[in-house]
Structure formats: structure tokens, C-alpha cells
N, C-alpha and C positions, 0 to 999 in steps of 0.2 A: 646264464644267458637270458633266461626268461625275465629275470629281474631287470637286466639292463634294457631289454626291448620294452618291457613294461614301463620303464622310466623315460625312455626316449619318446615314445608315442605321445604322452600327455604334453611334453614340451612343445612339439610341433603343433599340437592342437591348440595350445594356448597362443602360440604365435599367430596362427590362422584366425583365431577368435579376436585377438587384439587388432589384427589388420582389418577384419570386418567391422569391429566396433569403431576403429578410427575412421574407416570409410563412411560409416553411418554418421559419425559426429561431423565429419567434413561436409557431408551432404546436408546435414541439418544446419550447420553454420552457414553454408552457401545459401540455403533456402531462407534462413532468417535474414541474412544480409541482403538478399535480393528483395525480399518483402519490405525490409526496413528502408531500402533505397526507394522502392515504389511508394511506400507510405509517405516518406519524406518528400518525394517529388510531388505527390498529390497535395500535401500540406503547403509546400512552397508555391504551387500553382494557385491554390486557394488564397493564400496570403497575397500573392501578386494581384489576383483579380480584385480582392478586397481593397488593396491599396489603390488600384485604378478607380474603383467605384467611389472610394472616399475622396480621391482627388477630383473626380468629376462632380461629386456633390458639393465639395468646397467651391469649385469654379462656378457651379450653377448658383450657389448662394451669393458669391461675389458679384456675378453678373446681375442677379436680381436686385441686390442692394444698389448697384450702380444705376440700374434702370430706374428704380424708385427714386434715387437721388436726383437723376436727370429730370424725371417727371415733376418732382417737387420744386426743383429750381425753375423749370419752365412755368409752372403755375404761379410761383411767386413773382416771376418777372411780369407775367401777364396781369397779375393783380396790382403790381406797382404801376403799370401803364394805365390800368383802369382807374386806379385811385387818383393818378395825376390828371387824367381826363376829367374826372368828377370835380376835382379842385378847380381846374380851368373853367369848367362849365358853371360852377358856383360863382366864380369871379365875374364871368361874362353876365350872368343873371343879375348879379349885384349892380354892375354898371348899367344894365338895361333898366333896372328899377330906379336907379338914380336919374337916368335920362328921362324916364317917365314922370318922376316927381318934378324934375326941372321944367319939363314941358307944361305940366299943370300949373306950376307956380308962375310961369311967365305967360300963361294963357295962350300957348301956341296951339293954333287950330290944326286938327288932323286932316280935315277936308274943307275945301272952300268951293264956292260956286263961282266959276270963272270961265272965260272963253277957252277954247282948245289951244293950249300952249304949243310952242314948237318942241318937237321931241328932242331930248338931249341924249348924248351918248350914254349907253349902258352896256353892260357885258356880264358874263358869268352864266351860271346855271339858271334855267328858267324855273326850277323847282326850289323851294325853300325860301326864296325872297323875291321881291318885285324887281327882277332884273331883266325880264323879257321885254322886247320892244312893245310899247303901248299899243293897245288895240285902236283900230280906226273908229273915230266917233261916228255913230250912226246919225241919220237925219233926225232932227228934233232932240238931240242930246242936250240935256239941261246944262251941261258944262260943269258938273260936280267932279272935282279932282282931289285926289289925296295931296296934301302938302308934302314938301320934302321932309319936314319933321315927322309926319306920319309914316312916310316910307322908311325913314331911318329907324323909327321904333319897331316897325314890323320886321324889317330885315335883321336888326340887331338881336332879335329874340331867338334866331335860329343858330344853333351850334352843331358842329359836326361830331363824328365819333371820337375825335381827339379833344373835344371840349372847347375848341376855339371857335369864334364866330365865323360862320360861313360867309356872311356879307357884313364885314365890320363897318364899311363906309359906303353906303349906297351912292351911286353916281348922281351928282348934282346936289346932294344934301348939304354940302358945304359951299355951295355956290354963292355968288354975290346977292342972289335974290333973298337969301335967308330961309330958315326952316318953315316960316309961315307962308311961303310962296307956293303957288300951285305947281305940281309936277305933271308930267304927261299921263299919269296913271289914273284910271277911273276906278270906281268901286267894283265894276265887273272884273277888272284885272285882279283885284285883291281876292275876290271870290274864286276865280279860276285857279290862282296859285294856291290858295288855301285848300281847294279841292284836291289838287295834285299831292300836297303834303299829307292830307288826311288819308288819301289812298295809300301812300307809302307807309304811314303809321299803321294802318290796318294790316298791310302785308307783313310788316315787322312783327306785329302781335301774333299773326298766324304762324309765322316761322318760329317765333319764340315758343309758342305753345306746342307746336309739332316737335321741336327739339326736346322740350321737357318730357313729352309723351314717349319719345324714342328712348330717352335715358331711363325712364321708369320701366319701360318694357324690357330693355336690356338687363336692368337690375333684377326684375322678376324672373326672366329666363335664366340668368346666372344662378339665382337662388334655387330654382327647380333643378338645374343641372347638378349643383353641389349636393342637394338633398338626395338625388338619385344615386350619386356615387357613394 
């Protein structure tokens, strides 16, 4: 009997031990599985965020390339317009020089001493060309007047921002009196108009210099900011 009892007790002990070991293994497996899922979830979340960042960076690069392309295209368009205006201005200047040589060849007077002529119709801007109504002749006026040929040469020298003549055909310059006939305009009128245009040129020069200074200041500030970063 003692031998039988001594044999039975170890068998149940082994069973209990096996159950305990199995329980521990199950718990270990559950822990490993849980941690594996957690780690996999973390890796999946990081991969998802990285994919989002990569997509955002690619979109930002695409947007920047499109922006740069749009800027380049706009600058090219503006340069084409500027080049076209320069060509038209060169053509206008060439025609003006030809008219000047023609006037000299024919001996066309630019001013004559004559009585006060009747004012002829004129229009357009008072700046840039002799298009304003002529001034009233003061008492004792010697009667020196610009000829229509002189007015035409003066007006034809002015071109606009598009390169085209601002005053291609001064009023009366092609009249029956001819280019050597007296116009209603006195020398004072020429000086007044020239003063207006000189003032405008001075303002343009100041604006141009101010623009250059602002661009240089912006470039310097941009460089300091980039260096600080």
C-alpha cells in the first residue's frame, strides 16, 4: 500500500505542475501577443504618419514648382511686352530722325516771325506734346511762332510706355498751309510743355531709384534672416 500511495502522489503532482506550467506559458504567450500587437500598432501609426508627411512634402514641392513656373512665365510675358515696346520706340525714333533730316534737307523753318494766327483745333494731353490751346499773345508780342513742321518734330519725339508715338500727327501739321507755315504756338508754349515733361521724367527717376532701393533692402533683409536661421 505504501508503494502504491507513493506512486500515486507524484502523478498528481506532475499534473498540477503541468497545469501551472501551461498556465504560465499561456500567460507568457498572451503577454507577448499583446505587446506584439501594441508594437505593430505603433509601427503602423508611425508608418501612416510618415506617409502623410511624405505626401505633404511632395505636394509642397509640386506647389512650389508650379508657383515658380507661373512666376517665370509671367516674367517672360512682361519681358516680351517690354521688348516689343522697345522695338516700337526704336522704329518711332528712326522715323523721327528721318523727318528731322528731311526738314533740314528742305530747309523747313522750325519757327517764324509772323502775326498771331488764328488758333486751329487741337486736342489730346497737354503734357508730352504741343497739344494744349495756345497761350494768349501778350502786348508787344514779336509774333515768333513755331511752324507746323517744328510742332510735328517736337510732338513726334514723344512715345508712350507701349513704344508708340503719343502724338503721331499734330493738329494742323498736315494742313494746306504746309510745314513751314506758322502755328498758333509760341516759344513760351514749348518751354511750358517741356517743363511739364521734365518734371514727369524727374518723378519717374525718383520712383525708379526708390524701387531699386526697396528691392535691395528686401534682398539684404532676406539674407540676414536666412543667415540667422
